[in-house]
N, C-alpha and C positions, 0 to 999 in steps of 0.2 A: 186066765184073764190077764191082759196086759194093760195096766192103767196108763193113761196119757198124763201129761203134766198138769192139765186142768183138773183132772180127777184127784191127783195128789194134792194140789193146792186146796181143793174143796175139803178133802179129808183133814188137811192141816188146819184149816179154818175152824172145823167142827170138833177137832180133837180136844178132849178135856186134859189130856196129859201128852207130853212129847218126850220120848226117850231117845237119846242120841249116843251112838258109839263112835268114838274117834280111833281109827286104826293107824297102822304104821305109815300109810301114805302121807300123814301129817307130820311125821317125825322130822326134825331138823338136825338130827344127829346121824352121822354116818356109822358104818360098822366099827370104826375105831373110836367112836365117841366124840368126833370133831363136830363143832357147831357150824352149820351152813348159814351164814348171815343172809345171803341172797334168797334162799328158800324161806328163811324166817319171815322176811317181809311179805312173801306171798301167803304163807300160812296165817300170819297175823291178820292180814286183810280178809282172808276167808273166815276166820273166827269172828271178826267184827261184822261181816255181812250176816252171819248166822245170828249173832246177838241182836242185831237190828230186826231181823225177821221174827225172832222168837218174842221180842217185846215183853209183854206181861204174861206170856204163856207159863203154865206150870210145867217146867221141864227139869230133866236131870241129864247130866252128861257123864258117861264112863269113858275115860281115855286110856289107851294103852301107851301113850307117849310118856316119856320120862324127862323131856327137855324143859318142862315148866312154862313153855311159851304161852299156853292157854290162859295162865293166870295173869298175863300181861294184857290180855284182851278185854273187851267190854262185857264178856260173859261173867255171870255171877259165880264167883269162886266157891260160894257155899252150896252150889248146885253141881259141883264137879267132884268126881272121885277118880283117883289115879292108882289102881291096884298094882301097877308095875313099878311104882316108886317115883322118886324125884332126884335129879342130879343136884338139886339145891340143898338136900339134906344129907347128912353123913351118918355112918354107922361103923361099928367094929367089923372087920372082915369075917371074924369068927362068930359074930353075933353073941358074944359071951355075956354081955350085960343087957341085951335087948333094948338098948337105948338109942334114941335119935339125937344127933348133935347138930348144932349150927356150924357155920363155916369158920367160926372163931377158934374151934378146938381142932387139934391135929392128931391126937392119939387117944386110944381107948383108955378110960380111967381104971379099967380092971387089968388088962393084959399088956397095955402099952403099945399095941400094934397101931400102925398108921391107919387112919380112918379112910373109908372108901365111900363113894356115893351110895345112898340108900335106894338101890334099884334091884330088880330081879337078876341083874348081872353080877351082883355081889356074891362072893363065895358062899356065904350063908345069909340069905335075905332076911332082914328084920322087918316083919310085916306090921309091926306096931305103928309104923309111920302112916299107914292108910286105914287101919281098922276102924277107928272112930268114925271117919267119914263113910266107910263102907256100911256101917250100921245105919247111918242116916239114909244112905241110898236104898238099902233093903227095906227100911221102914216106908220110904216113898213108894217103892215098888208094890208093897202090900196094898197101898191105897189105889192102885191102878186096876185091881180086880173088877172085871165086868164094867169097866169104864172105857169110853172111846179113847184109844191111845194110838198115836202114830209113832212108829219106831224107825229110826234111821241107823243103818249100819254103813258107816262111811269109811271105806278104805281099810277094813280090818284084815281081809285075806285070811290066811291060816296062821297068823301071828297070835299065839295064845287063844285058839278058838274056844277053849273051854271057859274062858273068862267073858268073851263078848259074843262071838258069832253064834255059837250053839245056844247059849242062854237066850239070846234075842229071838232065835227061831222058836225056841220052846215057848216063850211068852206069847209070841204071835199065834202059835198053834192052839194053845189052851185058852186064850182070851178071845171069845167070839167077836169082840169089838176092837180087836187089834189089827193093824195093818203094818207091813214092813216095806221100807224102801232101802234097797241095797245098791250102793254105788261103789264100784271097784274097777280099777284099770286092768286087773289081771284075773281075778276070781270073783265074778259077779253072780254066779249061779245061785239058784234058790232050790230048796227041796221040792219035790213034786207035790207033796201034801200041802204046800203053802202057795201053790200056783194061783189060786183064786183070792189070795189075801196079800199078795206081795207084788212089788214093782222092782225090777232090777235093770241096771244099765252098766254096760262095759265102758267106764269113763273114769278119769282121774277125779277122786273125791275132793281134792283141794280146789281144782278148777270148777267143779260143780258148785261148790259153796261160793267161790268168788263170783261166779256168773249169776248168782241170785238165790242160791239155796233152793227153796221150794218154788221159786219163780225164775228158773233158769231159762236162758235164751238159746243156747247152742247145742242142746242135745235132745 
């Protein structure tokens, strides 16, 4: 079954829970870690459209981005988990003290090594930076069992699929009241077993959100 946009909007209106995955199409960092200011304006606009559409919905967002831009948007930061880390927090490259530092400190208090951003790109990733919020996320997920939930996979591709793409498919498969919307400019395919529960579109996820999120005009 191929849902049209009116059906997706209807499911969004009736959903008790909304789960959103933000993939690398939203990242404003290039491969060298440089910040793209022009793209940041586009992505921030997309986040704010999303926030407006979500309104008072019971939602949670899992983002693979490490640029922290989502926290500058109108989305509720208490409803966001970033398991890949944050460039705004620092850690020892060896992870020897398992501590997260703010930007005022430059070296590890144990080994004296220069600190690096607390992201999955660190030589030894210190996961303590996101684990507390991950606990909140999993607790929220437990409350979605057998509830109407609409799941959005926005631009995740194959970037850490075991964190976002595959778990979202699993939730959709096992929850009889779950539906999945996958928007991706390169890899928008959905598994055959989800064909009657999912909508997929080959389209840039940032543009999709800017164009109206669940009420898009151009696709």
